[in-house]
C-alpha positions as CSV (number, residue, x, y, z in Angstrom):
1,M,191.7,103.5,-8.0
2,A,195.0,101.7,-7.4
3,N,194.4,99.2,-10.0
4,T,193.7,101.8,-12.4
5,S,196.2,104.1,-11.8
6,S,199.9,104.1,-12.3
7,P,203.1,106.5,-12.7
8,D,202.3,106.5,-16.2
9,A,198.6,106.6,-16.1
10,P,197.6,108.9,-12.9
11,I,194.2,109.9,-11.9
12,P,193.4,113.6,-12.3
13,V,192.8,115.7,-9.1
14,G,189.3,116.6,-9.9
15,R,188.6,112.5,-10.6
16,V,190.0,112.0,-7.0
17,S,188.2,114.7,-5.6
18,A,184.8,113.4,-7.3
19,L,185.5,110.0,-6.0
20,I,186.1,111.2,-2.2
21,G,182.9,113.0,-2.4
22,G,181.0,110.0,-3.6
23,W,182.2,108.1,-0.8
24,I,181.6,110.8,1.8
25,D,178.0,111.2,0.4
26,R,177.2,107.5,1.3
27,L,178.1,108.1,4.8
28,G,174.8,110.0,5.7
29,E,174.2,112.3,8.5
30,I,175.7,111.3,11.7
31,W,176.0,112.7,15.3
32,V,179.6,114.3,16.2
33,E,180.8,115.6,19.3
34,G,183.6,118.3,19.8
35,Q,184.6,121.5,21.4
36,I,184.0,124.7,19.7
37,A,187.3,126.4,18.7
38,Q,186.2,129.2,16.6
39,L,182.7,130.7,16.3
40,N,181.9,133.1,13.4
41,R,178.5,134.9,13.2
42,R,178.5,137.6,10.7
43,P,175.6,140.0,11.2
44,G,172.9,139.6,8.7
45,A,174.4,136.5,7.3
46,G,172.1,133.4,6.9
47,M,174.7,131.0,7.9
48,V,176.9,130.4,11.0
49,F,180.2,128.9,10.7
50,L,182.1,126.9,13.5
51,T,185.4,125.1,13.9
52,L,184.6,121.9,15.8
53,R,187.9,120.5,17.4
54,D,188.7,117.1,19.0
55,P,190.9,118.2,22.2
56,E,192.2,114.8,22.4
57,R,193.4,114.0,18.7
58,D,193.9,117.7,17.8
59,V,191.8,117.4,14.8
60,S,189.3,120.0,13.6
61,L,186.6,120.3,11.2
62,T,184.7,123.0,9.9
63,V,180.8,122.8,10.6
64,T,178.1,125.2,8.8
65,C,174.5,125.8,9.9
66,F,171.6,127.9,9.3
67,R,171.2,130.5,11.6
68,S,167.7,129.3,12.6
69,V,169.4,126.1,13.9
70,F,172.2,128.4,15.7
71,E,169.8,130.4,17.5
72,Q,168.4,127.8,19.4
73,V,171.4,127.5,21.3
74,A,173.1,130.6,20.7
75,E,172.9,132.0,24.5
76,A,174.0,128.9,26.0
77,V,177.2,128.3,23.7
78,Q,180.5,130.5,23.2
79,E,184.1,129.2,22.0
80,G,185.1,126.5,24.4
81,S,182.0,124.9,24.6
82,R,181.4,121.2,24.1
83,I,178.5,120.2,21.7
84,V,177.0,117.3,19.8
85,V,175.9,118.2,16.3
86,H,173.7,116.0,13.7
87,A,175.4,116.8,10.4
88,K,176.0,115.3,7.1
89,P,179.7,115.6,6.1
90,E,179.9,117.5,2.5
91,W,183.0,117.5,0.4
92,Y,183.6,120.7,-1.6
93,T,185.0,119.1,-4.9
94,A,186.6,122.1,-6.0
95,R,188.6,123.0,-3.1
96,G,189.2,119.5,-1.9
97,T,187.8,120.6,1.6
98,L,185.4,118.6,4.1
99,S,183.0,120.2,6.3
100,L,179.7,119.2,8.4
101,R,176.4,120.8,7.3
102,A,174.6,120.7,10.8
103,T,171.0,120.4,11.0
104,E,170.6,120.4,15.0
105,I,173.0,121.4,17.8
106,R,173.1,120.1,21.3
107,L,175.1,120.9,24.4
108,V,176.9,118.4,26.0
109,G,175.7,117.4,29.8
110,L,175.1,120.3,31.7
111,G,175.1,122.6,29.0
112,E,172.3,120.7,27.1
113,L,170.3,121.3,30.2
114,L,170.9,124.9,30.3
115,A,169.9,125.3,26.8
116,R,166.7,123.7,27.3
117,L,166.2,126.0,30.2
118,E,167.0,129.1,28.2
119,Q,164.7,128.0,25.5
120,L,161.9,127.4,28.1
121,K,162.8,131.0,29.4
122,R,162.6,132.7,26.1
123,K,159.2,131.1,25.4
124,L,157.7,132.1,28.9
125,G,159.3,135.4,28.8
126,A,157.6,135.9,25.3
127,E,154.2,135.2,26.8
128,G,154.9,138.0,29.2
129,L,155.1,135.5,32.6
130,F,158.0,137.5,33.6
131,E,156.7,140.9,33.2
132,T,157.4,143.4,36.2
133,A,153.9,144.7,35.8
134,R,152.5,141.4,36.9
135,K,154.5,141.4,40.1
136,R,152.0,141.8,43.1
137,P,153.1,143.7,46.4
138,L,153.3,141.6,49.4
139,P,151.0,142.4,52.5
140,F,152.6,144.4,55.2
141,L,151.4,141.9,58.0
142,P,150.2,138.7,56.5
143,H,147.6,137.0,58.8
144,R,148.9,133.4,57.6
145,I,151.9,132.3,55.6
146,G,151.8,129.4,53.1
147,L,155.0,127.7,53.1
148,V,156.1,125.1,50.5
149,T,159.6,123.1,51.3
150,G,161.1,120.0,52.4
151,R,160.4,118.2,55.5
152,G,162.6,118.9,58.4
153,S,164.8,120.8,55.9
154,A,167.2,123.6,57.1
155,A,165.0,126.0,54.8
156,E,161.8,125.0,56.7
157,R,163.5,125.7,60.1
158,D,165.4,129.1,58.9
159,V,161.9,130.5,57.5
160,L,160.1,129.4,60.6
161,E,162.6,130.6,63.5
162,N,163.5,134.0,61.8
163,A,159.6,134.8,61.0
164,R,158.6,134.2,64.5
165,R,161.6,135.8,66.0
166,R,160.5,138.9,64.0
167,W,156.9,138.5,64.6
168,P,155.9,135.7,67.5
169,A,152.2,136.0,66.7
170,V,153.0,134.8,62.9
171,R,150.8,131.7,61.8
172,F,152.2,129.4,59.2
173,E,150.3,126.6,56.9
174,V,153.1,124.4,56.1
175,R,153.2,121.9,53.0
176,N,156.1,119.3,53.1
177,V,156.8,118.2,49.5
178,L,159.8,116.7,47.6
179,V,162.1,119.4,46.7
180,Q,164.5,117.3,44.4
181,G,163.9,114.2,42.0
182,P,161.3,113.6,39.0
183,S,158.1,114.4,41.2
184,A,159.1,117.2,42.9
185,A,158.1,120.0,40.4
186,A,154.6,118.1,40.8
187,Q,154.4,118.1,44.4
188,V,155.6,121.9,44.7
189,A,153.0,123.0,42.0
190,S,150.0,120.9,43.6
191,A,151.1,122.5,47.1
192,V,151.1,125.8,45.6
193,R,147.6,125.4,44.3
194,E,146.3,124.1,47.6
195,L,147.5,127.2,49.2
196,D,146.5,129.5,46.8
197,A,142.9,128.0,47.3
198,M,142.8,128.8,51.1
199,P,141.3,132.4,51.7
200,E,143.2,132.8,55.0
201,V,146.7,132.4,53.3
202,D,147.8,135.8,52.3
203,V,151.4,135.0,51.0
204,I,153.0,131.8,49.7
205,V,156.7,131.1,50.1
206,V,158.7,128.2,48.1
207,A,161.9,127.6,50.2
208,R,164.9,125.4,49.6
209,G,168.5,125.8,50.8
210,G,170.1,125.9,47.3
211,G,171.9,123.0,45.5
212,S,173.3,122.0,42.3
213,V,171.9,123.1,38.9
214,E,170.7,119.6,38.4
215,D,169.1,119.7,42.2
216,L,167.1,122.9,41.2
217,L,165.7,121.8,37.7
218,P,162.2,121.0,39.4
219,F,162.2,124.9,40.3
220,S,162.4,125.5,36.5
221,D,159.5,123.2,35.5
222,E,156.9,124.6,33.0
223,E,154.0,123.4,35.1
224,L,155.3,125.0,38.3
225,I,156.0,128.2,36.4
226,R,152.4,128.6,34.8
227,T,150.8,127.5,38.3
228,V,152.7,130.1,40.3
229,A,151.6,132.8,37.3
230,A,148.3,131.8,37.6
231,A,148.2,132.2,41.5
232,G,146.1,134.9,43.1
233,T,148.2,134.8,46.3
234,P,151.5,136.7,46.1
235,V,154.5,134.0,45.6
236,V,158.0,134.5,47.1
237,S,160.9,132.4,45.6
238,A,163.6,131.4,48.2
239,I,165.6,129.1,46.5
240,G,168.9,130.3,48.0
241,H,171.0,129.6,45.0
242,E,172.9,133.0,44.0
243,P,174.8,131.9,40.8
244,D,172.0,130.2,38.8
245,Q,168.6,131.6,38.8
246,P,165.6,128.7,38.6
247,L,162.6,130.1,36.6
248,L,160.7,130.5,39.6
249,D,162.6,133.5,40.7
250,L,161.7,135.2,37.4
251,V,157.7,134.4,37.8
252,A,157.6,134.9,41.4
253,D,156.4,138.1,42.9
254,L,159.3,138.3,44.9
255,R,163.0,136.8,44.8
256,A,164.6,136.2,48.5
257,S,168.2,135.2,48.3
258,T,168.0,132.9,50.9
259,P,165.1,131.4,53.3
260,T,166.2,133.6,56.0
261,D,165.7,136.5,53.5
262,A,162.3,135.4,52.9
263,A,161.3,135.5,56.4
264,K,162.9,139.1,56.7
265,R,161.1,140.3,53.7
266,V,157.9,138.6,54.3
267,V,157.6,139.4,58.0
268,P,158.2,142.7,59.4
269,D,160.2,143.1,62.8
270,V,158.1,143.9,65.7
271,G,161.1,145.6,67.5
272,E,161.9,147.9,64.4
273,E,157.9,148.8,64.1
274,L,157.7,149.3,67.7
275,A,160.5,151.6,67.3
276,K,159.1,153.4,64.2
277,V,155.7,153.6,66.4
278,H,157.8,155.4,69.2
279,Q,159.4,157.6,66.5
280,L,156.2,158.4,64.9
281,R,154.7,159.2,68.2
282,D,157.3,161.4,69.4
283,R,157.4,163.3,66.1
284,A,153.4,163.8,66.5
285,R,153.9,164.9,69.9
286,R,156.5,167.6,69.0
287,Y,154.5,168.6,66.3
288,V,151.4,169.3,68.5
289,V,153.4,170.8,71.1
290,H,154.6,173.2,68.7
291,R,151.6,173.9,67.1
292,V,150.0,174.5,70.5
293,E,152.9,177.0,71.5
294,R,152.6,178.9,68.3
295,E,148.9,179.2,68.8
296,Q,149.6,180.3,72.3
297,A,152.3,183.0,70.9
298,G,149.7,184.3,68.5
299,L,146.8,184.5,71.0
300,A,149.1,186.5,73.4
301,G,150.1,188.7,70.6
302,V,146.3,189.3,70.0
303,R,145.4,190.0,73.6
304,S,148.4,192.4,74.0
305,R,146.6,194.6,71.3
306,P,144.9,197.7,72.9
307,A,141.5,196.4,71.4
308,L,141.6,193.4,73.6
309,A,144.0,194.6,76.4
310,A,141.5,197.6,77.5
311,P,138.2,196.8,75.6
312,H,136.4,199.3,77.9
313,R,138.4,202.2,77.0
314,A,137.3,201.9,73.4
315,L,133.9,201.5,74.6
316,A,134.2,204.7,77.0
317,E,135.6,206.7,74.0
318,R,132.9,205.8,71.5
319,G,130.5,206.5,74.4
320,E,131.9,209.9,74.8
321,E,132.0,210.6,70.9
322,V,128.4,209.6,70.7
323,T,127.3,211.8,73.6
324,A,129.3,214.7,72.2
325,L,127.4,214.2,68.7
326,L,124.2,213.9,70.4
327,E,124.7,217.2,72.6
328,R,125.6,218.9,69.2
329,A,122.7,217.4,67.5
330,R,120.5,218.8,70.5
331,R,121.9,222.4,70.4
332,M,121.7,222.4,66.4
333,L,118.0,221.5,66.5
334,G,117.3,224.0,69.4
335,H,119.1,226.6,67.2
336,R,117.0,225.5,64.2
337,L,113.5,225.8,66.1
338,D,114.4,229.1,67.6
339,H,115.4,230.4,64.1
340,A,112.2,229.0,62.7
341,Q,110.3,230.4,65.5
342,T,111.7,234.0,64.9
343,D,110.9,233.5,61.0
344,L,107.4,232.3,62.0
345,G,106.8,235.4,64.1
346,H,107.9,237.7,61.6
347,A,105.9,236.3,58.9
348,L,102.8,236.4,61.3
349,A,103.5,239.9,61.7
350,R,103.5,240.6,58.1
351,V,100.4,238.7,57.5
352,V,98.5,240.3,60.2
353,A,99.7,243.7,58.7
354,L,98.7,242.6,55.4
355,S,95.3,240.8,56.4
356,P,91.9,242.5,55.2
357,L,90.7,242.3,58.7
358,A,93.1,244.9,59.7
359,T,91.5,247.2,57.2
360,L,88.1,246.3,58.3
361,E,89.1,247.1,61.7
362,R,89.6,250.6,60.7
363,G,85.9,251.1,59.7
364,Y,86.0,249.7,56.2
365,A,83.5,247.3,55.0
366,V,83.5,244.4,51.8
367,L,80.2,244.3,49.8
368,Q,79.5,241.0,48.0
369,R,76.8,239.7,45.9
370,P,74.9,236.6,47.0
371,D,77.2,234.8,44.4
372,G,80.3,235.9,46.5
373,T,81.6,238.5,44.1
374,V,82.7,241.6,45.4
375,V,81.5,245.1,44.4
376,T,84.4,247.3,44.1
377,Y,82.7,250.2,42.3
378,P,79.3,252.0,42.9
379,Q,78.1,251.2,39.4
380,Q,78.4,247.6,39.9
381,A,75.4,247.7,42.3
382,L,71.9,248.1,41.2
383,V,68.8,250.1,43.0
384,G,67.2,247.8,45.1
385,E,69.9,244.9,45.3
386,R,70.6,242.8,48.5
387,L,74.1,242.8,49.2
388,H,76.1,241.6,52.0
389,A,78.2,243.7,54.1
390,R,81.4,242.2,55.8
391,V,82.6,244.2,58.7
392,A,85.5,243.8,61.4
393,G,82.9,242.5,63.9
394,G,80.9,240.2,61.6
395,G,78.4,240.5,58.4
396,L,75.0,242.3,57.8
397,D,72.8,242.4,54.6
398,V,71.8,245.7,53.0
399,T,69.9,247.0,50.3
400,V,71.0,249.4,47.8
401,E,69.3,252.6,47.9
402,P,69.4,255.6,45.3
403,S,72.3,257.9,45.9
404,Q,71.4,261.5,47.2
405,D,74.1,262.9,45.4
């Protein structure tokens, strides 16, 4: 361009911009490191805009990328984060500006590790491995506790000593493994599977006494997380690292802040339990005493009533009433009998007075034919007919004679 341009024959701006664009296109995709000076994520927009700055040289470049590219690290980056982008330089000829079109974004150093962990966290969370509904309750008093920890570590000592101090009869099944380094996750997962297969183990504690984020990476290993999720025995995570939370804390049935806290939450305190037993026993005794006293008071109230205080009095009163009723009934029955006897005597006298025998005793007789019919008129009797005459003293047969009148 220098050979073909001069004050009299300058190159147009558009031509210069096009030439610069051609040279930049030849650069191809490159890896660029810098610090996010400005971040612009518009809701609903398909593109994300960043300003990438070199703090040492105070140089900035605009970076654009699709939202899907940025979402892979969205939760781990913010303004001020150092990132590495795989991008292609682009020259906008019309405006004469340079920008980078990123196809991949990575965090530098620790940030990259955290981004990977965040991706794994979202993946396992989408599968439901961290759901609260999957958490299993710990047994009140485990017969045997499985402990996965480093050999001779402070975490092992804290768990064993505090648990035995709280419940001296507690028993442990200890598996010493590496808790740091490339093979740590595989050893921890293997120990969890081994303890989970032992029916006498009621709960498993995975313990480590804290450390840096890099040191705790084995406890966010996908194999270990899936092993704990598939275990049939409740698992307690006791990593002892408060600022950062390894994924084991999310999948475990219980997260303890420290190994000492794990011992306190897995094993009950014998002193506290005895105190509860004494309290419950005293409460039960007070309740029983109160119940007995209440029933005794009720019984005394019932016994003080006349019906129970002097039961013979009521019987005597009822006996007197029965005797009076009996005498009354006897007198009434006597009166009725006397009255009936008088009536019967009167009826008898009337019957006797009206009886045909009384008439017969006065000398009268009753004539009857053999068929029993009574002859009441002389015309009814035939001469020579035999009749039966009944008189007061008995009866006799007579023959009808002709009348002398």
